[in-house]
NUVO-672086 format. One line per 8 residues: number of its first residue (from 1); their letters; for each residue x, y, z of C-alpha. Coordinates in pm, 1 decimal. Example, Ala and Ser with C-alpha at 12.3 -4.5 7.8 and 13.67 -1.06 7.14 Angstrom:
2
1 = AS = 1230.0/-450.0/780.0 | 1367.0/-106.0/714.0
//
This chain:
143
1 = MAIEKVSP = 12883.7/10400.4/7520.7 | 12804.4/10766.9/7484.6 | 12879.4/11080.5/7681.4 | 12578.9/11305.5/7652.6 | 12571.8/11675.4/7737.8 | 12254.8/11736.2/7940.6 | 12106.9/12015.9/8145.4 | 12227.2/11991.4/8505.3
9 = DKEKAKSL = 11950.1/11831.5/8711.3 | 11982.6/11925.4/9078.1 | 11667.3/11740.7/9184.7 | 11782.1/11414.9/9026.2 | 12125.1/11468.1/9180.1 | 11964.5/11514.6/9523.6 | 11774.6/11190.6/9478.5 | 12094.3/11007.8/9378.0
17 = YKMAISTY = 12264.7/11160.2/9681.4 | 11996.9/11023.4/9915.1 | 12035.7/10678.5/9758.0 | 12415.4/10690.2/9784.7 | 12399.1/10789.4/10151.5 | 12137.6/10521.6/10219.9 | 12347.8/10256.0/10046.0 | 12658.7/10367.6/10235.2
25 = SMAQTIDQ = 12473.1/10350.9/10566.1 | 12349.1/10002.1/10484.0 | 12698.0/9890.6/10373.0 | 12838.8/9990.1/10710.4 | 12612.9/9729.4/10873.4 | 12745.9/9441.7/10657.9 | 12967.5/9194.3/10839.9 | 13285.6/9230.4/10635.3
33 = KRYPSNLI = 13424.1/8897.7/10755.0 | 13116.5/8704.2/10640.4 | 13021.6/8905.6/10331.4 | 13329.5/9079.5/10185.8 | 13206.5/9040.8/9825.9 | 12872.7/9202.1/9907.8 | 13051.3/9486.5/10081.8 | 13272.2/9554.0/9778.4
41 = KEYYDVIR = 12963.7/9568.2/9554.1 | 12790.8/9817.9/9782.4 | 13098.9/10035.6/9825.2 | 13151.5/10047.3/9449.7 | 12786.9/10144.9/9396.3 | 12823.4/10432.5/9643.7 | 13137.4/10557.7/9467.9 | 12970.3/10537.3/9127.4
49 = ELVDITLL = 12655.8/10715.9/9245.9 | 12857.6/10996.9/9404.7 | 13064.3/11035.4/9087.1 | 12741.9/11036.2/8881.3 | 12615.2/11325.6/9094.9 | 12920.8/11540.2/9026.4 | 12897.5/11474.9/8652.9 | 12521.6/11529.8/8640.1
57 = LKGYKVHG = 12561.1/11866.6/8809.0 | 12821.6/11958.4/8545.3 | 12580.0/11855.3/8270.3 | 12714.3/11512.0/8172.9 | 12545.9/11174.6/8148.3 | 12721.1/10856.1/8039.9 | 12521.3/10555.7/7920.2 | 12555.7/10234.7/7723.0
65 = EGAHEETL = 12821.0/9963.8/7708.8 | 13126.6/10061.4/7914.6 | 12945.8/10350.1/8084.8 | 13081.3/10284.2/8434.5 | 13443.1/10284.7/8318.4 | 13389.7/10596.1/8108.0 | 13215.9/10766.6/8401.5 | 13530.5/10716.9/8609.2
73 = NLAYKQGT = 13748.3/10843.3/8323.1 | 13530.9/11151.9/8278.7 | 13538.6/11221.6/8653.0 | 13917.7/11212.0/8629.8 | 13918.7/11448.0/8329.6 | 13683.2/11683.1/8516.0 | 13915.3/11687.1/8819.4 | 13686.6/11500.7/9060.0
81 = LTVTERLF = 13913.3/11195.1/9083.7 | 14292.0/11182.7/9093.2 | 14463.2/10931.4/8867.2 | 14517.8/10703.6/9168.6 | 14150.6/10728.7/9270.2 | 14040.0/10657.3/8913.3 | 14259.5/10348.1/8894.1 | 14141.2/10225.5/9234.5
89 = SNELRKMR = 13775.0/10289.0/9148.7 | 13823.7/10099.9/8824.5 | 13976.3/9809.6/9021.1 | 13662.6/9805.0/9238.6 | 13445.1/9820.2/8924.1 | 13619.2/9516.1/8778.3 | 13582.5/9328.5/9107.5 | 13215.1/9420.2/9126.0
97 = NRITYEGL = 13162.4/9287.3/8773.7 | 13343.0/8963.1/8854.1 | 13138.6/8924.4/9174.1 | 12814.8/8986.0/8986.6 | 12881.9/8792.6/8667.3 | 13135.9/8526.2/8767.2 | 13060.2/8461.4/9133.8 | 13395.8/8592.5/9257.6
105 = FVDVDYIT = 13441.9/8562.0/9632.2 | 13659.9/8841.8/9767.5 | 13904.7/8748.1/10041.3 | 13832.8/8925.4/10369.3 | 14197.6/9035.1/10374.0 | 14129.3/9258.1/10072.0 | 13859.8/9448.9/10262.5 | 14083.5/9475.5/10568.1
113 = RKKNEITS = 14366.2/9621.0/10359.0 | 14151.5/9852.9/10143.9 | 13870.3/9967.9/10373.8 | 14039.4/10293.8/10476.9 | 14114.8/10377.9/10114.3 | 13755.5/10302.0/10013.9 | 13595.1/10500.2/10295.7 | 13833.9/10794.3/10242.8
121 = LIEKLRKI = 13734.9/10808.2/9875.4 | 13365.2/10786.6/9962.2 | 13401.2/11066.9/10217.7 | 13586.2/11285.8/9967.0 | 13316.5/11230.6/9703.4 | 13039.4/11283.5/9959.3 | 13186.8/11621.3/10054.2 | 13215.3/11723.7/9689.1
129 = AERDLFGN = 12853.7/11621.6/9624.5 | 12733.4/11807.2/9933.5 | 12929.0/12118.3/9838.1 | 12783.6/12111.7/9487.7 | 12428.6/12028.9/9602.4 | 12397.1/12224.8/9924.4 | 12675.7/12483.2/9915.3 | 12866.7/12333.6/10208.8
137 = SDGGAEK = 13059.2/12022.1/10305.9 | 12825.0/11880.3/10567.5 | 12502.1/11862.5/10370.1 | 12316.6/12122.7/10570.1 | 11948.1/12098.5/10646.1 | 11851.5/12024.5/10284.6 | 11960.8/11659.3/10295.4
//
């Protein structure tokens, strides 16, 4: 795993933003009672993409083994995530890995209990990305 200092890339960040918003929109159509594991995977991907945007705009890129965990740690160090948000995001990362690599089935109760926390974090990160990309908190006409 390596943290690389790169030139901020606003166009790449805008593209990642569009993907994150598209993924989030799609995730909201998933039946959480039937597909809670799939929903966790999609929500985690949205969080990671939004965090990647904030770091990319600050001139950081993380890649290699352990990159997702280090991305969350760097976002915490940069002030994007609180310690609680970093820990929660890391919990989602671990679940996503277990879903993907071990076939973990998430209990629907987990989604029911955590959905507000997940969507609040996504909305916070979305607003930060929009502020950094578009100069406001609602995305403006440049979306």
